[in-house]
N, C-alpha and C positions, 0 to 999 in steps of 0.2 A: 505492501498498499503505497502510498505515496502522503508526504509530508505535506501540511495543512495549514496554513496559518488562522494563528488562532481564533474565531468571532466569538458571536454572540450567535451564530448561525452551527455550530460546531461544540460551543460548551460542554452539552451532554455527552461526546463520545470522548471529552477528561476520565483517563482511569477505567479505557477498558467496558465504556458509557457504564460504567455508575454514576459517575457527577451526574448524569440525566436522572439516572432511575430515584437517585436523592431529591433532588427538586420535584420531580413528578407523585413523589410520593407524600413530598409534605404538602407537594400544592393540593392534589388528593385529601389529605389529612384536612385542610383549607375549606376545603367546598365539602365534606363531610359533618365539619362541623356547623357553618353556615343552614346544612338539609335541616340539622338536630334543632339548632336554639339559634337560628341567625336572628329571630324576631328580635329582639335585644337592639337590634339599631346600635353594637359593637363594631370594631374594625377587626379584620384579620388579615396577618399579612405573612408572605415568608419572603424572607431575606436571604439571599442568597448572596457570601461574602466570597471572592477570589484572590489567592494568596499567593502570591508569585516572589523566590527570593533566590538567589544566583546559588548554585551548588556549590562553586572552585570556586577561588578567588582568580583570573588569571584569563581562568573560562567562560564560554559562551552558553554554556550548560545554565538550564533554570529551574527551576521544582513548582511547581503548581497545583495545586489543590482549592477546590469548591468547598466550601461550606455551605447547606440549607441552615436554615433553622424555620420551621411554625411559628409564631408569634397569637396563641390563640386567648381569649380572653380565659379570667381564674373560673374553674367552677364549683362554686358553691352548693353547699347540701342549706336545707333547713336548721333550726335548732331542734337541740335534744337535752332537756332536762337531765341531771346527772345528780345521785348524789356524792358527795365524799365519804369515802370509809375508812378509816382507820386499819391498817388491819398488821396489828404489830409495831413495825418501824414505817410501811411502807401504807402512801395513798394510794387509792385504787376508784376509778367510776362505777357505781356501778345504777343499770338504766334499766328499763320495759323498753322490745322493741315494739312491743306494742304498744306502749303508750308514752310516748316523746315528751309529753309533756310533763307527766309526773310520774319520777321513779318511786315514791315509796304506794301509789293503786294497788291494792290485789288484783289479780288479774279475774279472768270470770272461771275460771275454774281454778284457783288453789285452795279455795272452802273445798270442792267437792277431791280435791284430792288429798285436803290432811283430815277428811273423812274417810278417806276411802283406806290410808296409811290407819287408822286411827282401829278401822273395823279389820287389818291383819295384825297385830300383835296381841 
């Protein structure tokens, strides 16, 4: 294969095509995020950086690297209230997966389980 002058058109061919694969993967991730939660009106970006440096002083060889990075809005969950419990010297957070706002709320079947446990004894 002949040598080519580096341009935007053939940038993706660097590192046996891995540069293009990396950029295309990040573009796909950006598009998927827009499809999933793009109604938030926040901007998504793919930042492509091209680095080049001389390999050996006095020679014309250069090393080129392409870096691609998607910049997406941070994902946030809702708030879950947990109870801070001291277990010896360790602090732990205890929460109820079925009641995110009340860690001390008894579960629907907790009393039934307790009664069933008493019957077994």
